[in-house]
N, C-alpha and C positions, 0 to 999 in steps of 0.2 A: 504494500499500500504506500502511496506517495505522500508528500507533505500537504498540510492542510492549505486550502486556497485562501485569497482574500475575501473578507466579508462582503456580502452583496449589499445593494441599495436598499434603504429603508422603505417598507411598503406603505400603502395608503392607510390613513386613519379609518379605524373601524367605526361601525354606527354605535350610537349612545345606547347603553345597556339600561335595564330597569334599575331603580334605586332599591336600596334595602328597606324592609319593612319589618315592623315590630308589633307585637300584640301586647297591649296594656290592659291591665285589669283596673276598672274604676268601680267604686262601690258608694252606695249611700244607703244609711240606715235611718229608719223611722221607728220611734219607740212609743208605746202606748202605756201609760201608767194609770190612766182612769179605766174604769169599768167599761168594756165595750158591749154595746146593745145590738140586738137584732137589727140588721139594715145598715149598720155603720161599715163604711169602707176603709180598708187598710191598704194604703199604697206608698210605694217607694220606687223612685225613679233615679237610675245611675246614668250619667251623661259623659259623652265622649268629648274631646277637645276639638269640636267641629270647626271652629274659626282656623284652626291648624291643620285641618284635613283629615281628622280621625273619623272613622265610620264604625258602627257596631257590626261585628261579625259573629257574635255570640252573646249569650247572657244566661242568667239564672237568678236564684234566689236562696237565702238562708232564713228560716224561721226559727225563732226562739220563742217559747212559750213557757210561763212559770208553773202553771197547773196542767199537766199532761191530759187530764181528762176532758179539758175544754177544746182540744185539737180538732175535734169532730164537728165543732161549732162554726167552722169557717170553711169557705169553698173559694177555690182559685178562679178568678175572673179573666185576668190578663196575665200572660208571661210571654212578652214578645219586644221586639224593637219598635221604635216609634218613628214617624216621619218617613219621608223618601227624598234623598238618601237617609238611611237610618242614623240618627244622631244620639239617641238615647234608649235605655232598655227600662220598660215598665213592668213592674209585678204589682198585682192588685188582688185583694181578697175581699169578699163580703161576709160579715158575720150573720150566719143563719139562725143563731139562737144567743140569748143573753149569756155573757161569760160570768163566771163566779165573781164574787166581790173583790177578791184580791188578785185576780189573775192579770198578769202583766204580758205584753207581747212585744217582740222587736222583730222587724221585716227588714232584710238587707237585700237590695237589688244589687246584681253584679253585671256590669257591661264589660265585654271583651271587645276592645277598641284597636282596630287596625290603622296604624300611621306610618309615614315614612321615617327613617332614621335621620336625625339632622345632620 
């Protein structure tokens, strides 16, 4: 095998590639320390940083209740992204029967937000 030859000319610049993306978890918690009654709405909304281009790509919720026997007295109404394009994630329950006198509840909405890496 012979010696290595001289380097060739630099090739043309390639096309721009896609930027890098990151998923960020955003949460919002709503707590109720008063007695919840039949017909009350329990809502939490977690929002992405829409002005900076983030959009919801997933979400969910976490529910904490102090008296487990009252868990059957709420029904899920909404568990979904809001708007188009999706900027927030809403979780909403309705109380179907009066809670016990000392029952407290916390609802946390979670939004999974897709945005570009700065």
